[in-house]
C-alpha positions in Angstrom: 0.3 -0.3 0.1 3.1 2.6 0.8 4.6 1.5 -2.6 1.3 2.3 -4.1 1.4 5.6 -2.5 5.0 6.5 -3.2 4.2 5.2 -6.9 1.4 8.2 -7.1 3.5 10.8 -5.5 7.1 9.8 -7.6 4.4 10.2 -10.7 3.4 14.0 -9.4 7.1 14.3 -9.3 8.1 13.0 -12.7 8.9 15.6 -15.2 7.9 15.2 -18.9 10.6 14.4 -21.3 10.3 17.6 -23.3 9.8 19.7 -20.0 13.1 21.7 -18.6 14.7 21.3 -15.6 12.9 24.2 -13.9 9.7 22.7 -14.2 8.0 22.7 -10.6 6.8 19.7 -9.2 3.2 19.1 -8.5 2.3 19.3 -4.8 1.3 16.6 -3.2 -0.8 16.4 -0.4 -1.5 13.0 1.9 -4.2 12.9 4.3 -4.3 9.9 6.9 -8.1 9.4 8.2 -9.2 7.8 11.2 -12.4 7.5 9.9 -13.5 8.0 6.4 -16.7 8.8 5.4 -16.2 9.3 1.4 -20.1 9.5 0.5 -22.4 9.7 3.6 -24.9 7.2 1.5 -22.6 4.7 1.9 -21.7 5.0 5.8 -18.1 5.2 7.3 -15.4 2.9 6.2 -12.6 3.1 8.9 -8.9 4.5 8.7 -8.0 5.4 5.0 -5.3 7.1 3.2 -5.9 10.2 1.0 -3.6 11.5 -1.4 -4.2 14.8 -3.3 -2.1 16.2 -6.5 -2.6 19.6 -7.4 -6.1 20.2 -5.6 -7.8 17.0 -6.6 -8.2 13.5 -4.9 -5.7 11.5 -6.5 -6.2 8.3 -4.7 -8.4 6.7 -2.0 -7.1 3.5 0.3 -8.1 1.5 3.1 -6.0 1.8 6.2 -3.4 3.9 7.2 -0.4 3.8 4.9 1.9 6.9 5.0 5.5 7.2 3.7 8.0 8.0 6.4 10.0 9.5 3.8 9.0 12.2 1.3 10.0 14.8 -1.4 9.8 18.4 -0.3 6.6 18.8 -2.5 5.0 16.3 -0.4 2.9 17.5 2.5 1.2 14.5 5.2 -1.5 15.9 7.1 -2.5 13.5 10.2 -6.0 13.2 10.8 -5.9 9.5 12.2 -7.7 10.6 15.3 -10.6 12.2 13.1 -13.9 11.5 10.8 -12.8 13.0 7.5 -15.4 13.4 4.9 -16.7 15.4 2.0 -17.2 19.5 2.3 -20.5 20.8 3.3 -22.4 22.5 0.6 -25.1 25.3 1.5 -27.4 26.4 -1.3 -28.5 29.5 0.0 -26.2 31.9 1.6 -25.5 35.8 1.4 -22.1 36.4 2.3 -21.8 40.1 1.2 -24.3 41.0 4.4 -24.6 40.2 8.1 -27.5 40.2 10.2 -29.7 43.1 11.0 -32.7 45.5 10.0 -30.9 48.5 8.5 -32.3 48.7 5.1 -31.4 52.4 4.7 -27.9 51.1 4.7 -28.1 50.9 0.8 -28.4 54.2 0.3 -25.3 55.1 2.4 -22.7 52.2 2.0 -21.4 51.7 -1.4 -21.2 48.0 -3.0 -17.4 47.6 -2.8 -18.4 47.3 1.2 -20.1 44.4 0.4 -16.9 42.6 -0.9 -15.1 43.6 2.4 -17.9 42.3 4.6 -18.1 39.1 2.1 -14.1 38.4 2.3 -14.7 38.1 6.3 -17.7 35.9 5.6 -16.1 33.5 3.2 -13.5 32.6 5.7 -15.7 32.2 8.5 -18.0 30.2 6.4 -15.3 27.7 5.0 -13.8 27.7 8.5 -17.3 26.6 9.2 -17.1 23.5 7.0 -18.9 24.6 3.8 -16.6 24.4 1.0 -19.3 25.3 -1.3 -22.1 27.7 -1.4 -24.8 29.4 -3.4 -24.6 32.7 -3.4 -28.4 33.6 -3.2 -28.2 37.3 -3.9 -25.9 40.7 -4.1 -24.9 43.7 -5.7 -23.9 43.4 -9.0 -20.2 42.5 -8.9 -19.8 41.7 -5.4 -20.6 38.3 -5.2 -18.9 38.0 -8.6 -15.7 39.5 -7.2 -15.6 37.1 -4.0 -15.8 34.0 -6.3 -13.0 35.0 -8.4 -11.2 35.8 -5.0 -11.8 32.2 -3.8 -11.1 30.3 -6.7 -7.7 32.0 -7.1 -7.0 31.3 -3.7 -6.5 35.4 -3.2 -8.8 35.0 -0.3 -9.7 32.4 1.9 -13.3 31.0 1.3 -15.6 28.1 -0.3 -16.3 27.9 -3.8 -18.9 30.2 -4.7 -22.0 29.6 -7.4 -23.1 33.2 -7.8 -26.6 34.8 -8.7 -26.1 38.3 -8.6 -28.8 40.5 -8.3 -32.2 39.0 -7.9 -34.8 39.3 -10.5 -37.8 40.8 -8.7 -41.5 42.3 -9.7 -41.4 46.3 -9.5 -41.8 47.3 -5.8 -41.6 43.7 -4.5 -39.6 41.5 -2.7 -35.8 41.7 -4.2 -36.4 45.3 -5.4 -35.7 48.5 -3.5 -38.3 49.6 -1.3 -38.7 51.5 1.4 -37.4 55.1 0.2 -39.1 57.9 -1.7 -39.6 56.9 -5.3 -36.8 58.8 -6.4 -34.3 57.0 -4.6 -35.9 54.0 -5.2 -35.3 54.5 -8.6 -31.7 55.3 -8.1 -30.9 52.7 -6.2 -32.3 50.0 -8.1 -30.3 47.2 -9.4 -31.7 47.0 -12.7 -33.3 43.4 -12.7 -37.1 44.3 -11.7 -39.1 43.5 -14.7 -42.7 43.3 -16.0 -44.2 41.0 -18.5 -42.5 37.8 -20.1 -40.2 39.8 -22.6 -38.9 41.8 -20.3 -38.3 39.0 -17.6 -36.7 37.1 -20.3 -34.4 39.8 -21.5 -33.2 40.3 -17.8 -32.5 36.9 -17.5 -30.3 37.2 -20.5 -28.6 40.2 -18.6 -27.8 38.3 -16.0 -26.0 35.6 -17.6 -24.0 38.1 -20.0 -23.0 40.0 -16.4 -21.6 36.4 -15.2 -24.5 35.0 -13.2 -23.8 31.4 -12.3 -27.7 31.0 -11.3 -30.7 32.8 -11.7 -32.7 33.9 -8.6 -36.3 35.5 -8.8 -38.2 36.6 -5.9 -41.3 34.8 -6.9 -43.2 35.5 -4.0 -43.1 38.3 -1.3 -40.4 38.4 1.3 -40.3 38.8 5.2 -37.2 41.1 5.3 -38.3 43.8 2.5 -39.8 46.9 3.3 -42.7 45.8 1.0 -45.9 45.0 2.9 -47.8 43.0 0.5 -47.8 39.8 1.6 -45.8 36.6 1.1 -47.7 35.2 -2.1 -46.9 35.2 -5.9 -45.1 38.2 -7.2 -44.8 37.3 -10.8 -47.3 36.0 -13.1 -47.2 32.5 -14.3 -46.3 33.9 -17.8 -43.1 36.0 -16.3 -42.1 33.0 -14.4 -42.1 30.8 -17.1 -40.4 33.0 -19.5 -37.5 33.2 -17.2 -37.3 29.3 -16.8 -37.5 28.9 -20.0 -34.8 31.6 -20.6 -32.7 30.2 -18.1 -32.6 26.7 -19.5 -32.0 27.5 -22.8 -28.5 29.4 -21.3 -27.6 26.2 -19.6 -28.6 27.7 -16.4 -30.5 26.9 -13.5 -33.3 28.9 -11.2 -33.7 29.1 -7.7 -36.7 30.8 -6.3 -37.3 32.7 -3.1 -40.6 31.8 -2.3 -43.1 31.7 1.1 -46.4 31.4 -0.4 -48.3 28.0 -1.3 -49.8 29.7 -4.5 -46.4 31.3 -5.5 -44.3 28.3 -4.9 -46.5 26.1 -6.8 -46.7 28.2 -9.8 -42.9 28.5 -9.3 -42.8 24.8 -9.3 -45.1 24.6 -12.4 -43.0 27.1 -14.7 -40.2 24.3 -14.2 -38.1 26.4 -11.5 -35.5 24.1 -10.1 -35.0 24.8 -6.5 -37.6 26.4 -4.0 -35.7 28.1 -1.3 -37.8 29.0 2.1 -41.1 26.8 1.0 -43.0 28.2 4.4 -46.3 27.6 3.6 -45.9 24.9 1.0 -49.3 22.8 0.9 -49.8 19.6 -0.5 -51.0 21.1 -4.0 -47.4 23.0 -3.9 -45.3 19.9 -3.2 -47.1 17.7 -6.1 -46.4 20.4 -8.5 -42.8 20.2 -6.8 -42.2 16.6 -7.6 -43.6 16.1 -10.8 -41.3 18.9 -11.9 -38.2 17.6 -9.9 -38.0 20.7 -7.9 -35.7 20.4 -4.7 -36.9 22.3 -1.6 -34.0 24.4 0.3 -35.8 25.4 3.3 -33.6 27.7 5.1 -34.7 26.6 8.9 -31.8 28.7 10.2 -33.1 32.0 8.7 -36.5 31.7 10.9 -34.3 30.8 14.0 -32.2 33.9 13.5 -35.1 36.7 12.5 -37.0 34.9 15.7 -34.0 35.7 17.9 -34.3 39.4 17.0 -37.8 39.8 17.8 -38.7 42.9 20.1 -35.5 44.3 20.2 -35.7 47.4 17.8 -34.0 45.7 15.1 -36.5 45.0 12.4 -39.5 47.9 11.0 -43.2 47.3 12.2 -44.0 45.7 9.1 -41.1 43.0 8.8 -42.0 42.0 12.1 -45.3 41.6 11.4 -44.1 39.3 8.7 -41.9 37.5 10.8 -44.6 36.7 13.2 -46.5 35.5 10.3 -44.2 32.7 9.3 -42.9 31.2 12.5 -46.0 28.9 13.3 -45.5 27.1 9.8 -41.4 26.6 10.2 -40.5 23.2 9.4 -43.9 21.9 8.2 -42.9 21.5 4.6 -39.9 19.5 5.4 -41.9 16.7 7.1 -44.4 17.1 4.0 -41.6 17.2 1.5 -40.1 14.2 2.9 -43.3 11.9 2.8 -44.3 13.1 -0.4 -40.7 12.4 -2.0 -39.7 15.8 -2.9 -36.1 16.1 -2.8 -35.1 18.1 0.5 -31.5 20.1 0.0 -29.2 21.8 2.5 -29.7 25.3 2.7 -29.4 28.2 5.6 -29.7 31.9 4.2 -26.8 32.5 6.4 -26.6 36.4 6.4 -30.2 36.6 7.8 -28.3 35.3 10.7 -24.5 35.1 11.7 -22.5 33.6 9.6 -20.6 30.6 10.4 -23.5 29.2 12.4 -25.0 27.1 9.1 -24.4 23.7 10.8 -26.9 24.2 13.2 -29.4 23.9 10.3 -28.4 20.3 10.5 -30.4 19.8 14.0 -33.3 21.6 12.8 -33.7 19.1 9.9 -33.4 16.2 12.2 -36.2 18.2 14.1 -38.4 18.1 11.4 -38.2 14.5 10.1 -35.1 13.7 8.5 -32.6 11.4 9.7 -29.1 12.4 10.8 -27.9 10.7 7.5 -30.5 12.1 5.1 -29.6 15.5 6.4 -25.8 14.8 5.9 -26.6 13.7 2.2 -28.6 16.8 2.1 -25.4 18.7 2.1 -23.1 16.5 0.0 -24.0 14.1 -2.9 -27.8 15.8 -2.9 -26.9 19.3 -2.9 -24.0 18.7 -5.6 -26.7 16.8 -8.0 -29.1 20.1 -7.4 -25.8 22.3 -8.8 -25.4 20.0 -11.4 -21.6 19.3 -9.9 -22.4 15.7 -8.8 -19.3 14.7 -10.5 -16.9 17.2 -9.1 -18.0 17.6 -5.4 -20.0 15.9 -2.7 -17.9 13.2 -2.5 -14.3 12.0 -1.7 -13.5 10.3 -4.8 -10.8 9.8 -7.1 -11.0 12.7 -9.7 -13.1 15.2 -7.5 -12.1 18.4 -6.3 -9.9 18.2 -2.7 -13.2 19.7 -0.6 -12.3 17.9 2.7 -13.5 18.2 6.3 -12.5 16.5 9.6 -14.2 16.6 13.2 -14.6 14.3 15.9 -17.6 12.0 16.1 -20.2 10.6 13.6 -22.6 12.9 12.3 -24.4 10.1 10.9 -25.5 9.5 14.4 -25.3 13.0 15.9 -25.4 15.8 13.4 -24.6 18.2 16.3 -20.9 17.0 15.8 -20.8 19.0 12.2 -21.2 22.4 14.7 -17.3 21.7 15.4 -15.4 21.5 12.5 -11.5 21.6 13.0 -9.7 21.4 9.8 -11.1 22.2 6.2 -9.7 22.3 2.9 -11.3 23.6 -0.3 -10.0 22.7 -3.7 -6.9 21.2 -2.0 -5.8 24.3 -0.1 -6.1 24.2 3.8 -8.2 27.2 5.5 -5.9 28.6 8.3 
């Protein structure tokens, strides 16, 4: 076994015949794992040795087989007393924002400040064990800048799948509201739309700007200043135009959606994930199942806002909407599991403090998922939702080296994931 590892490392050190003597050797990392969970659906497999070359997993062998003599380009990481598993995936975060109800800051803080805040939160998120996130709405280029920064290793953080500004109806959740009309217009991101043609145009605009995914606010929302309820905002024709246009460009669509009829309409339009899903009923979930839409419940978002009630953090219109949701939180998860609708992991971090993402697991279990199902929701299932199931979500040969280590067994007790000790993203250790 050791010979096999040395052979892999030797290949990494080998210089092609036509290369010069100055060609740098590939970087090799060898991890000794005490208990490997390569795929949460398959359970734990005991001690293992993982070899990583230039950010990709090159081999996985059973048992501890770390060579004692190594070249300068080989790093040995001893996790022989830890559980090692694939990095976690959060499908709904807002890295560029922190909790609070100060909507007026839109008028006082430049968009560039979001990059500063996002760099802070990217590191916090990665340290918490989340090696891939879906950035679910930010100013025009802040999320894209963070995406490039973490990809190139300029700032420590997770892989970022970035939506950019959300598509919204004029005056709805996701549009700028709460100010005088001239201020609203001046602050607007330019992604609000009316009618199928204009909504399709905004999808194309988002694609041109660099969006990895299209985010829409399919219903009213809790934390915006609009007070028009939590049901459907877009018309059926508008949502269908958005989904069809995005899919024609190879992009998926995520929908912020609370009200049951808005959820049902979004699913029937072909939208890929329903995020929040607060008031989902049987009809809405049937539409989701028929379309293959996944539920991303963001249970921590509701816990986060509930913690701020009565503290003068939110305006009266927002407090009223928060209280409207709290009696229904988690019911959609229980129903979705019974009806066979996929439940994937997402938290809405930014509504609550970044770094607490893993507290979502216990809430998912509280509402009916098994610990194993909850872990799958943040690994293999989340990777499938992103269309990246051959790149992330498992520890497997050829996959990105997105790996975490901690004490305990999350397939029995999900709360152990709230204390991750060590994180690697794309083969780079997050310090």
